[in-house]
C-alpha positions in Angstrom: -43.0 -16.6 19.8 -45.8 -16.2 17.1 -46.9 -19.1 14.9 -45.8 -17.6 11.8 -42.1 -16.9 13.2 -42.1 -20.4 14.5 -43.2 -22.0 11.1 -41.1 -20.0 9.1 -37.7 -20.8 11.2 -39.0 -24.6 10.7 -39.5 -24.5 7.4 -36.2 -23.0 6.5 -34.2 -25.1 9.0 -35.7 -28.5 7.4 -34.9 -27.4 3.8 -31.1 -26.7 4.7 -31.1 -30.0 6.5 -32.4 -31.8 3.1 -29.7 -29.8 1.2 -27.0 -31.0 3.3 -28.2 -34.7 2.8 -28.5 -34.2 -1.0 -25.1 -32.5 -1.4 -23.4 -35.1 0.8 -24.8 -37.9 -1.4 -23.9 -36.3 -4.5 -20.2 -35.4 -3.4 -19.8 -39.3 -2.3 -20.9 -40.5 -5.7 -18.4 -38.3 -7.4 -15.7 -39.2 -5.2 -16.3 -42.9 -5.3 -14.0 -43.8 -2.2 -14.7 -40.8 0.7 -17.7 -41.3 2.7 -19.0 -38.6 5.0 -19.0 -39.3 9.0 -21.7 -37.3 10.7 -20.7 -35.7 14.1 -24.1 -34.4 16.0 -23.6 -31.7 18.3 -25.2 -29.1 20.8 -24.7 -25.6 21.4 -24.5 -24.8 25.2 -26.8 -21.4 24.9 -29.3 -23.1 22.5 -29.6 -25.4 19.3 -27.0 -27.3 17.6 -26.3 -29.1 14.2 -24.8 -31.8 12.2 -21.2 -31.6 10.9 -20.4 -33.9 8.1 -16.7 -34.7 7.5 -15.1 -36.4 4.5 -11.2 -37.3 4.9 -9.1 -39.2 2.5 -11.4 -39.7 -0.3 -10.1 -40.4 -3.9 -10.6 -36.7 -4.9 -11.2 -34.8 -1.5 -8.7 -34.5 0.8 -10.5 -33.0 3.4 -14.3 -31.7 3.2 -17.1 -30.5 5.3 -20.9 -29.9 4.8 -22.0 -28.5 8.0 -25.7 -27.8 9.0 -26.7 -25.9 11.9 -29.7 -24.4 13.5 -28.9 -22.3 16.7 -30.6 -19.7 18.8 -30.2 -17.9 22.0 -28.8 -14.4 22.9 -27.3 -12.7 20.1 -23.9 -11.1 20.0 -24.1 -7.4 20.2 -21.9 -6.7 17.3 -24.6 -8.7 15.2 -27.6 -6.6 16.6 -25.3 -3.4 15.9 -24.5 -4.5 12.4 -28.4 -4.9 12.1 -28.8 -1.2 12.8 -30.9 -2.2 16.0 -30.5 -1.2 19.5 -29.0 -4.0 21.6 -31.3 -3.3 24.7 -34.4 -4.2 22.4 -33.3 -7.4 20.9 -33.3 -10.4 23.1 -32.9 -13.3 20.9 -31.6 -14.8 17.6 -32.3 -17.6 15.3 -29.6 -18.8 12.8 -29.7 -21.8 10.4 -27.7 -22.9 7.4 -25.4 -25.2 5.3 -21.7 -24.3 5.0 -19.4 -26.1 2.6 -15.6 -26.1 2.2 -14.0 -28.9 0.0 -10.3 -29.1 -0.3 -9.1 -31.6 -3.1 -6.2 -33.6 -3.1 -5.4 -33.1 -6.7 -4.1 -29.3 -7.2 -5.9 -29.1 -10.6 -9.1 -29.3 -8.9 -10.6 -26.0 -7.3 -11.4 -25.5 -3.7 -15.0 -24.7 -3.5 -17.0 -23.0 -0.8 -20.8 -22.7 -0.5 -22.8 -21.1 2.5 -26.6 -20.4 2.3 -28.2 -19.1 5.5 -31.2 -17.5 7.3 -31.0 -15.3 10.3 -33.6 -13.3 12.4 -33.6 -11.4 15.6 -36.7 -12.7 16.8 -39.7 -10.3 15.5 -37.4 -7.4 15.0 -35.7 -8.3 11.8 -34.8 -11.4 9.3 -32.7 -11.9 6.4 -31.0 -14.4 4.0 -27.3 -14.6 3.1 -24.9 -16.6 1.4 -23.3 -17.5 -1.9 -20.9 -19.8 -3.6 -17.2 -19.0 -4.7 -14.3 -20.9 -6.5 -10.8 -21.0 -5.7 -8.5 -22.6 -8.3 -5.1 -23.2 -7.2 -4.5 -23.0 -11.0 -7.1 -20.7 -12.9 -8.5 -22.1 -15.9 -10.5 -19.8 -18.1 -12.9 -22.5 -19.3 -13.5 -23.9 -15.8 -14.0 -20.2 -14.6 -16.4 -19.5 -17.5 -18.4 -22.5 -16.7 -18.7 -21.9 -12.9 -19.6 -18.2 -13.5 -22.2 -19.2 -16.1 -23.7 -21.5 -13.6 -23.7 -18.9 -11.0 -25.5 -16.4 -13.5 -28.2 -19.0 -14.3 -29.0 -19.4 -10.9 -29.4 -15.7 -10.3 -31.2 -15.1 -13.7 -34.0 -17.1 -12.5 -34.9 -14.7 -9.7 -33.9 -11.4 -11.2 -31.6 -10.0 -13.9 -29.8 -7.7 -11.7 -28.8 -10.6 -9.2 -25.7 -11.7 -10.8 -23.9 -8.5 -11.6 -24.7 -7.4 -8.0 -23.5 -10.3 -6.3 -20.7 -10.9 -8.3 -19.2 -7.5 -7.6 -20.2 -8.2 -3.9 -18.2 -11.4 -3.9 -15.0 -9.8 -5.8 -15.2 -7.2 -2.7 -15.8 -9.7 0.1 -13.5 -12.5 -0.9 -10.5 -10.0 -1.0 -7.3 -10.5 1.0 -6.8 -6.8 1.7 -3.4 -7.3 3.2 -2.1 -9.3 0.2 -4.0 -7.2 -2.2 -5.5 -10.1 -4.0 -8.7 -11.9 -4.4 -9.1 -15.3 -2.9 -9.9 -17.1 -5.8 -12.0 -16.2 -8.9 -15.2 -15.0 -6.7 -18.6 -16.3 -7.5 -21.6 -14.5 -5.9 -22.2 -13.1 -2.6 -25.0 -11.8 -0.8 -26.3 -10.7 2.6 -29.3 -9.1 4.4 -31.8 -10.1 1.6 -35.0 -9.0 3.3 -38.8 -8.2 2.0 -37.5 -5.1 0.4 -37.7 -3.7 -3.1 -40.7 -5.7 -4.1 -39.2 -9.2 -2.9 -41.1 -11.2 -0.4 -39.9 -13.8 2.1 -40.8 -16.6 -0.3 -39.1 -14.9 -3.3 -35.8 -14.6 -1.5 -36.2 -18.5 0.1 -36.7 -19.3 -3.7 -33.5 -17.7 -4.6 -31.4 -19.3 -1.9 -33.0 -22.5 -2.9 -31.7 -22.3 -6.5 -28.2 -21.1 -5.2 -28.1 -24.1 -3.0 -29.4 -26.6 -5.7 -26.7 -25.5 -8.0 -24.0 -26.5 -6.0 -23.5 -30.1 -6.5 -23.9 -30.4 -10.3 -21.6 -27.3 -10.9 -19.2 -29.0 -8.4 -19.2 -32.3 -9.9 -18.7 -31.2 -13.3 -15.4 -29.4 -12.1 -14.2 -32.5 -10.4 -15.0 -34.7 -13.4 -12.9 -32.3 -15.6 -9.9 -32.2 -13.4 -9.6 -35.3 -10.9 -7.6 -37.5 -13.2 -5.2 -34.7 -14.5 -1.3 -35.6 -14.0 0.2 -33.2 -11.4 3.9 -33.0 -9.9 5.7 -31.8 -7.0 5.7 -28.0 -8.0 1.8 -28.2 -8.4 1.5 -29.7 -4.9 3.9 -27.0 -3.6 1.8 -24.2 -5.2 -1.6 -25.9 -3.8 0.0 -25.6 -0.3 0.7 -22.0 -0.8 -2.7 -21.3 -2.1 -4.3 -23.0 0.6 -2.3 -20.7 3.1 -4.0 -17.9 1.6 -7.3 -19.4 2.2 -6.5 -19.9 5.9 -5.7 -16.2 6.2 -8.8 -15.4 4.7 -11.0 -17.5 6.8 -9.4 -16.6 10.3 -8.9 -12.7 9.6 -11.8 -11.7 7.3 -14.7 -14.4 7.2 -18.0 -13.4 8.7 -19.2 -16.7 9.5 -16.1 -17.7 11.4 -16.2 -14.3 13.5 -19.9 -15.0 14.2 -19.7 -18.7 15.1 -16.5 -18.0 17.5 -18.4 -14.8 19.0 -21.7 -16.8 19.6 -19.9 -19.3 21.3 -20.5 -22.0 18.5 -18.7 -25.1 18.0 -15.1 -24.8 17.4 -14.3 -27.9 15.5 -17.3 -27.4 13.2 -16.7 -23.5 12.8 -13.1 -24.4 11.7 -13.9 -27.2 9.6 -13.1 -25.1 6.5 -9.4 -25.1 7.2 -7.2 -27.3 5.1 -5.5 -30.8 6.5 -2.3 -29.1 5.3 -1.2 -25.6 4.1 2.3 -23.8 3.9 3.7 -20.2 3.7 7.0 -19.4 2.2 8.7 -16.1 2.6 8.4 -13.7 -0.2 7.6 -16.2 -2.6 7.5 -15.4 -6.4 6.3 -17.6 -9.3 8.8 -17.9 -11.8 8.2 -15.4 -15.1 5.7 -16.9 -17.7 4.9 -20.1 -15.1 1.2 -21.3 -14.9 1.7 -20.2 -11.2 2.3 -16.6 -12.3 -0.8 -16.4 -14.6 -3.0 -17.6 -11.7 -1.6 -15.0 -9.4 -2.3 -12.3 -12.2 -5.7 -13.4 -12.3 -6.5 -13.0 -8.6 -7.9 -9.5 -9.1 -11.5 -7.8 -9.0 -13.6 -7.2 -12.0 -12.8 -10.0 -14.3 -15.5 -10.7 -16.6 -15.2 -14.6 -16.4 -18.2 -15.4 -18.6 -17.1 -13.1 -21.5 -13.4 -12.6 -21.2 -11.8 -15.3 -19.1 
């Protein structure tokens, strides 16, 4: 391995590790009760990570903030997806931070972030990730705030990023067999390389802006909703929406698939699943209810900043 590749890997991995530390401290400060417990692990094929889990907090019922840096022989499917010949690619390196937070109060939204770097040795490298929000109850003012924050992180680097990556999120976070989006989307991007006039440093700076936007954005959403009163019907709906979250993560999520295919640590890969979820046969929300409104908004193409 040449020095520039080794330096790049170390630079990115160290920043992701510091991001995990920062976000955990910010979430503990907002929750006020819950504390993250760290589980360090090693991957048999090379590398490892730090999984941090918070359970039973005042706001967060179950949440995970996972850092990993793994390497070894790449899954053939990953090499083919990158448009390369598996016979010529002998190694991969992947590092990043992945977060999913499931709140106890149904009026606080679920949030997910993943920021990652991937390379296939000297053959190719790219960044990917994004942040998306899954409210159990869609609130236009919260949706507007969230998307405004995502747009601000994008606009610091390219005026086309937000519209492009918002559309990508709408398409990616879509539960095809339900014909509904997982939530209100956000931004999603992948295969960001040194193309179209962007350098490695340009792409890395953008990923840093996305990662740094997470804590202030979610802390504000927690503050707005964590003291809101709720009742049994809210909890029932929350469990059903969590069920949809499970369906997406187990059927469509790329990170879950890659982690399992690359012999990653199962407990860390599946940290995204809620502690409790439910499914009800052919459930239909009552006409005119908040649940029906939320259901009606789970679709692609909503301009949350100007129309939401």
